[in-house]
N, CA, C and O of each residue as an XYZ file, in Angstrom:
472
protein
N     102.779     91.399    122.748
C     103.846     90.814    121.971
C     105.030     91.779    121.965
O     104.851     92.981    121.769
N     106.212     91.267    122.174
C     107.397     92.114    122.233
C     107.919     92.439    120.833
O     107.513     91.824    119.847
N     108.806     93.397    120.764
C     109.419     93.792    119.506
C     110.099     92.596    118.837
O     109.880     92.335    117.655
N     110.912     91.883    119.585
C     111.647     90.751    119.027
C     110.691     89.651    118.570
O     110.904     89.042    117.522
N     109.660     89.399    119.335
C     108.721     88.347    118.934
C     107.957     88.745    117.675
O     107.645     87.887    116.849
N     107.652     90.030    117.517
C     106.977     90.488    116.286
C     107.897     90.340    115.088
O     107.479     89.877    114.027
N     109.136     90.731    115.259
C     110.100     90.601    114.169
C     110.251     89.130    113.789
O     110.267     88.775    112.610
N     110.359     88.288    114.808
C     110.528     86.850    114.572
C     109.321     86.289    113.832
O     109.482     85.502    112.898
N     108.126     86.677    114.229
C     106.904     86.193    113.596
C     106.853     86.578    112.118
O     106.552     85.742    111.266
N     107.148     87.843    111.817
C     107.115     88.309    110.428
C     108.217     87.622    109.624
O     107.998     87.224    108.480
N     109.386     87.486    110.213
C     110.505     86.834    109.531
C     110.161     85.388    109.190
O     110.456     84.924    108.088
N     109.546     84.683    110.118
C     109.176     83.281    109.877
C     108.187     83.168    108.721
O     108.266     82.235    107.922
N     107.258     84.114    108.629
C     106.285     84.098    107.525
C     106.982     84.272    106.181
O     106.463     83.865    105.142
N     108.163     84.881    106.217
C     108.926     85.112    104.990
C     110.098     84.135    104.862
O     111.019     84.339    104.071
N     110.036     83.068    105.665
C     111.062     82.025    105.649
C     112.464     82.562    105.905
O     113.428     82.167    105.249
N     112.558     83.472    106.873
C     113.849     84.027    107.266
C     114.045     83.846    108.760
O     113.086     83.822    109.532
N     115.298     83.721    109.151
C     115.633     83.702    110.576
C     115.950     85.133    110.997
O     116.065     86.022    110.153
N     116.090     85.351    112.291
C     116.466     86.676    112.766
C     117.859     87.050    112.272
O     118.138     88.218    112.003
N     118.722     86.060    112.154
C     120.065     86.329    111.627
C     119.988     86.760    110.159
O     120.690     87.681    109.743
N     119.134     86.094    109.380
C     118.945     86.485    107.977
C     118.477     87.935    107.883
O     118.988     88.713    107.078
N     117.508     88.282    108.706
C     116.960     89.645    108.701
C     118.054     90.645    109.045
O     118.207     91.665    108.373
N     118.804     90.351    110.082
C     119.870     91.261    110.516
C     120.890     91.468    109.401
O     121.271     92.602    109.112
N     121.326     90.399    108.786
C     122.334     90.507    107.724
C     121.805     91.289    106.531
O     122.525     92.101    105.949
N     120.544     91.047    106.162
C     119.951     91.791    105.048
C     119.789     93.274    105.394
O     119.837     94.134    104.514
N     119.597     93.558    106.675
C     119.452     94.948    107.119
C     120.806     95.629    107.287
O     120.877     96.841    107.493
N     121.880     94.845    107.199
C     123.211     95.423    107.331
C     123.625     95.690    108.760
O     124.425     96.587    109.024
N     123.080     94.910    109.690
C     123.451     95.059    111.096
C     124.080     93.753    111.570
O     124.004     92.733    110.885
N     124.698     93.792    112.739
C     125.348     92.595    113.277
C     124.327     91.472    113.405
O     123.168     91.705    113.750
N     124.775     90.246    113.121
C     123.827     89.138    113.006
C     123.053     88.817    114.277
O     121.958     88.261    114.190
N     123.571     89.140    115.435
C     122.843     88.864    116.674
C     122.200     90.111    117.294
O     121.710     90.066    118.422
N     122.207     91.207    116.560
C     121.672     92.471    117.086
C     120.228     92.362    117.545
O     119.872     92.840    118.622
N     119.411     91.740    116.736
C     117.976     91.694    117.036
C     117.727     90.956    118.342
O     116.849     91.341    119.115
N     118.493     89.895    118.595
C     118.336     89.161    119.857
C     118.589     90.081    121.052
O     117.965     89.919    122.101
N     119.495     91.037    120.900
C     119.818     91.966    121.977
C     118.717     92.956    122.287
O     118.732     93.612    123.329
N     117.752     93.064    121.371
C     116.670     94.022    121.571
C     115.674     93.582    122.636
O     114.722     94.303    122.931
N     115.887     92.410    123.210
C     115.059     92.009    124.346
C     115.501     92.770    125.593
O     114.732     92.920    126.542
N     116.748     93.248    125.583
C     117.313     93.956    126.737
C     117.404     95.467    126.534
O     117.341     96.229    127.498
N     117.550     95.898    125.288
C     117.681     97.334    125.025
C     116.888     97.711    123.774
O     116.584     96.864    122.934
N     116.566     98.975    123.671
C     115.792     99.490    122.548
C     116.733     99.839    121.398
O     117.757    100.487    121.612
N     116.395     99.415    120.185
C     117.257     99.730    119.044
C     117.147    101.198    118.642
O     116.167    101.870    118.964
N     118.148    101.677    117.946
C     118.086    103.027    117.380
C     117.027    103.024    116.280
O     116.789    102.003    115.635
N     116.407    104.159    116.079
C     115.312    104.240    115.114
C     115.761    103.901    113.697
O     115.022    103.249    112.960
N     116.957    104.332    113.304
C     117.405    104.030    111.941
C     117.672    102.536    111.768
O     117.460    101.988    110.686
N     118.134    101.880    112.824
C     118.368    100.438    112.770
C     117.045     99.688    112.663
O     116.916     98.745    111.882
N     116.069    100.112    113.449
C     114.744     99.493    113.389
C     114.113     99.704    112.012
O     113.444     98.810    111.492
N     114.321    100.865    111.431
C     113.791    101.146    110.093
C     114.379    100.203    109.054
O     113.674     99.750    108.152
N     115.659     99.909    109.176
C     116.297     98.973    108.239
C     115.663     97.594    108.332
O     115.425     96.944    107.315
N     115.392     97.152    109.547
C     114.761     95.844    109.748
C     113.340     95.861    109.180
O     112.922     94.911    108.519
N     112.605     96.934    109.438
C     111.239     97.051    108.911
C     111.252     97.025    107.386
O     110.378     96.418    106.767
N     112.235     97.677    106.783
C     112.332     97.678    105.319
C     112.582     96.273    104.779
O     111.985     95.872    103.779
N     113.453     95.536    105.434
C     113.739     94.162    105.007
C     112.470     93.316    105.075
O     112.220     92.491    104.196
N     111.681     93.521    106.111
C     110.469     92.723    106.327
C     109.240     93.287    105.602
O     108.180     92.660    105.587
N     109.392     94.473    105.002
C     108.295     95.132    104.280
C     107.109     95.417    105.200
O     105.954     95.208    104.829
N     107.411     95.891    106.389
C     106.382     96.310    107.341
C     106.779     97.673    107.897
O     107.898     98.138    107.678
N     105.867     98.304    108.609
C     106.183     99.591    109.212
C     106.860     99.392    110.563
O     106.713     98.348    111.198
N     107.597    100.396    110.986
C     108.198    100.346    112.322
C     107.103    100.356    113.385
O     107.256     99.736    114.438
N     106.013    101.047    113.118
C     104.896    101.062    114.070
C     104.339     99.657    114.284
O     103.953     99.302    115.398
N     104.297     98.868    113.226
C     103.827     97.494    113.369
C     104.784     96.707    114.260
O     104.352     96.000    115.170
N     106.081     96.832    113.996
C     107.063     96.097    114.805
C     107.015     96.509    116.265
O     107.217     95.683    117.155
N     106.749     97.774    116.511
C     106.688     98.278    117.885
C     105.348     97.988    118.562
O     105.186     98.262    119.751
N     104.396     97.441    117.822
C     103.102     97.108    118.403
C     102.155     98.278    118.498
O     101.147     98.206    119.200
N     102.463     99.356    117.801
C     101.596    100.536    117.834
C     100.380    100.393    116.932
O      99.383    101.095    117.098
N     100.473     99.473    115.974
C      99.375     99.206    115.059
C      99.402     97.729    114.677
O     100.441     97.074    114.758
N      98.260     97.224    114.266
C      98.195     95.851    113.788
C      98.202     95.800    112.267
O      98.120     94.725    111.674
N      98.301     96.964    111.641
C      98.356     97.038    110.188
C      99.821     96.968    109.766
O     100.611     97.861    110.072
N     100.169     95.896    109.061
C     101.570     95.662    108.719
C     102.139     96.681    107.746
O     103.280     97.116    107.899
N     101.363     97.063    106.756
C     101.870     97.916    105.684
C     101.009     99.148    105.444
O     100.432     99.280    104.365
N     100.903    100.038    106.396
C     100.052    101.200    106.146
C     100.561    102.073    105.011
O      99.780    102.783    104.378
N     101.860    102.029    104.747
C     102.404    102.856    103.686
C     102.042    102.336    102.303
O     102.174    103.065    101.321
N     101.592    101.098    102.208
C     101.212    100.567    100.900
C      99.813    101.003    100.504
O      99.371    100.710     99.393
N      99.117    101.686    101.375
C      97.795    102.193    101.027
C      97.946    103.625    100.533
O      97.290    104.544    101.023
N      98.833    103.791     99.541
C      99.100    105.107     98.993
C      97.868    105.619     98.255
O      97.030    104.846     97.790
N      97.784    106.924     98.162
C      96.710    107.525     97.405
C      97.002    107.348     95.928
O      98.089    107.681     95.458
N      96.044    106.831     95.210
C      96.197    106.622     93.784
C      95.732    107.874     93.063
O      94.638    108.380     93.310
N      96.570    108.362     92.177
C      96.193    109.532     91.394
C      95.335    109.075     90.230
O      95.682    108.130     89.522
N      94.231    109.742     90.040
C      93.354    109.429     88.921
C      93.288    110.635     88.008
O      93.347    111.781     88.455
N      93.166    110.362     86.745
C      93.027    111.428     85.765
C      91.880    111.068     84.835
O      91.730    109.916     84.428
N      91.088    112.052     84.509
C      89.975    111.860     83.591
C      90.462    112.246     82.197
O      90.862    113.389     81.973
N      90.431    111.297     81.261
C      90.941    111.609     79.926
C      90.061    112.610     79.189
O      90.472    113.162     78.169
N      88.875    112.845     79.688
C      88.011    113.856     79.081
C      88.402    115.269     79.514
O      87.898    116.253     78.972
N      89.291    115.362     80.481
C      89.741    116.657     80.987
C      90.702    117.281     79.991
O      91.793    116.758     79.764
N      90.301    118.398     79.394
C      91.141    119.061     78.393
C      92.429    119.627     79.000
O      93.387    119.914     78.281
N      92.444    119.781     80.307
C      93.626    120.318     80.980
C      94.589    119.219     81.422
O      95.619    119.501     82.033
N      94.252    117.965     81.113
C      95.080    116.843     81.525
C      96.455    116.929     80.869
O      96.570    117.022     79.647
N      97.491    116.897     81.700
C      98.857    116.906     81.202
C      99.444    115.527     81.416
O      99.281    114.937     82.484
N     100.118    115.016     80.420
C     100.752    113.720     80.526
C     102.259    113.893     80.430
O     102.765    114.810     79.782
N     102.960    112.981     81.096
C     104.410    112.948     80.952
C     104.845    111.500     80.883
O     104.156    110.597     81.357
N     106.005    111.303     80.283
C     106.570    109.962     80.164
C     108.071    110.089     80.331
O     108.727    110.856     79.625
N     108.608    109.324     81.275
C     110.028    109.346     81.593
C     110.517    110.763     81.875
O     111.615    111.148     81.475
N     109.688    111.523     82.567
C     110.067    112.863     83.005
C     109.910    113.954     81.967
O     110.226    115.112     82.239
N     109.427    113.608     80.782
C     109.263    114.610     79.730
C     107.785    114.748     79.399
O     107.038    113.770     79.408
N     107.377    115.978     79.108
C     105.987    116.222     78.746
C     105.643    115.527     77.440
O     106.455    115.461     76.517
N     104.414    115.008     77.380
C     103.895    114.418     76.152
C     103.283    115.557     75.347
O     102.527    116.368     75.882
N     103.608    115.613     74.076
C     103.085    116.691     73.235
C     101.572    116.562     73.108
O     101.023    115.476     73.289
N     100.904    117.658     72.800
C      99.447    117.598     72.636
C      99.012    116.584     71.571
O      97.969    115.945     71.712
N      99.800    116.439     70.521
C      99.460    115.480     69.466
C      99.502    114.053     69.998
O      98.586    113.267     69.754
N     100.560    113.720     70.722
C     100.664    112.379     71.300
C      99.594    112.164     72.367
O      99.048    111.068     72.494
N      99.300    113.209     73.128
C      98.252    113.123     74.154
C      96.930    112.752     73.494
O      96.220    111.865     73.966
N      96.610    113.425     72.414
C      95.354    113.143     71.703
C      95.349    111.719     71.150
O      94.322    111.042     71.198
N      96.477    111.264     70.629
C      96.570    109.905     70.098
C      96.380    108.877     71.213
O      95.683    107.879     71.029
N      96.996    109.122     72.360
C      96.856    108.201     73.501
C      95.404    108.134     73.951
O      94.875    107.053     74.209
N      94.774    109.277     74.041
C      93.370    109.323     74.456
C      92.488    108.614     73.432
O      91.548    107.912     73.805
N      92.782    108.790     72.156
C      92.003    108.111     71.115
C      92.142    106.598     71.239
O      91.165    105.865     71.082
N      93.347    106.136     71.520
C      93.560    104.693     71.706
C      92.769    104.195     72.906
O      92.115    103.155     72.832
N      92.824    104.930     74.012
C      92.091    104.521     75.210
C      90.596    104.454     74.957
O      89.913    103.569     75.471
N      90.090    105.383     74.170
C      88.649    105.405     73.891
C      88.213    104.251     73.004
O      87.036    103.890     73.013
N      89.124    103.662     72.237
C      88.758    102.553     71.347
C      88.926    101.194     72.005
O      88.589    100.173     71.406
N      89.435    101.166     73.214
C      89.627     99.887     73.898
C      88.271     99.269     74.190
O      87.352     99.971     74.611
N      88.127     97.953     73.971
C      86.826     97.299     74.107
C      86.241     97.310     75.517
O      85.027     97.184     75.673
N      87.064     97.457     76.535
C      86.541     97.428     77.897
C      86.270     98.833     78.432
O      86.218     99.045     79.643
N      86.099     99.779     77.526
C      85.836    101.157     77.936
C      84.589    101.678     77.227
O      84.267    101.259     76.115
N      83.905    102.589     77.884
C      82.744    103.183     77.240
C      83.210    104.343     76.339
O      84.409    104.585     76.209
N      82.259    105.054     75.722
C      82.619    106.105     74.758
C      83.412    107.241     75.383
O      84.107    107.977     74.683
N      83.308    107.385     76.703
C      84.053    108.439     77.392
C      85.414    107.958     77.889
O      86.162    108.722     78.499
N      85.733    106.684     77.624
C      87.029    106.149     78.035
C      87.049    105.577     79.440
O      88.112    105.226     79.952
N      85.896    105.480     80.061
C      85.826    104.935     81.413
C      85.812    103.414     81.386
O      85.203    102.802     80.509
N      86.487    102.816     82.352
C      86.504    101.365     82.438
C      85.112    100.858     82.762
O      84.435    101.379     83.649
N      84.695     99.842     82.036
C      83.357     99.272     82.235
C      83.415     98.136     83.220
O      82.389     97.526     83.520
């Protein structure tokens, strides 16, 4: 599958035309059609990938996984950890508020006595 055909396929799934994708990416409306003859610049391809919410590797056919970046590592914290630091809106949560938050979490009905989700 070619670059243009992959872009077209993803765009169609999102009810967009190639012109729609180009305009949303901030490039000339017929640019993508020209990619059958020449290779786009990497920053231009990245803009198109962002509009379509897929990776550039997917568009280039290097992978069949559309969104590898969405498989981010999730940070987990154990509320039983006395060294656990919390922040909210960029500011540290005081130890008193931290204890109150942990107490609330421990009283939630879907959690066991240690605060773990059941």
